[in-house]
Structure formats: structure tokens, C-alpha cells
C-alpha positions in Angstrom: -12.4 5.3 4.3 -9.7 7.9 5.2 -7.1 9.8 3.3 -4.0 11.0 5.2 -3.3 14.7 5.2 -0.4 14.4 2.7 -2.8 12.6 0.3 -0.4 9.7 -0.3 -2.1 7.0 1.8 -5.7 5.7 1.8 -7.1 3.5 4.5 -10.3 1.5 4.0 -12.3 -0.5 6.5 -14.1 -3.4 4.9 -16.6 -4.5 7.6 -18.2 -7.4 5.7 -14.8 -9.1 5.4 -13.3 -8.0 8.7 -10.3 -6.3 7.0 -8.5 -3.0 7.0 -6.7 -2.2 3.7 -3.9 0.4 3.3 -3.2 1.8 -0.1 -0.4 4.0 -1.5 -1.8 6.8 -3.7 0.4 7.7 -6.7 0.6 11.2 -8.1 -1.8 10.3 -10.9 -4.3 9.0 -8.3 -3.9 5.3 -8.9 -3.9 3.0 -5.9 -1.6 0.2 -5.0 -2.3 -2.1 -2.0 0.4 -1.7 0.6 -1.0 -3.8 3.4 -4.1 -5.7 4.5 -4.9 -6.7 8.1 -7.8 -9.1 8.9 -9.1 -10.8 12.0 -12.0 -8.5 12.8 -15.5 -10.0 13.1 -17.2 -10.0 9.7 -20.4 -8.5 11.1 -20.6 -5.4 13.2 -20.4 -1.7 13.3 -17.0 -0.1 13.0 -15.2 3.2 12.9 -11.8 4.0 11.5 -9.4 6.4 13.1 -6.0 7.1 11.4 -3.2 8.5 13.6 0.1 9.6 12.1 3.3 11.1 13.5 3.7 14.4 11.8 
């Protein structure tokens, strides 16, 4: 799981489903799903690196 430096986006790698989920973080801390991306193998070891233009 990774939170961007601005604190308004959260990224979660779900290895047992082979998905990466991207959430928007509201000012009150609630999350809303922005995007999901699948297609990764459902078993394996993963790392998550978040790169942003800043």
C-alpha cells in the first residue's frame, strides 16, 4: 500500500487477486475507488512503486 506525498491518492496491490487498486482520499479520510487494474498472476511476490510528476 502506498500513499502519495500530497495524501490525496492511495494505491493498493492485492496479490491474491492480481489487481492494483487506486483510491482518491477525501479530506475526511474516506476512500473512493478511482481505478482498478488486473491481469497480474494471482500468486507471487510483488512490490509496488508509485511514481508521480511533481
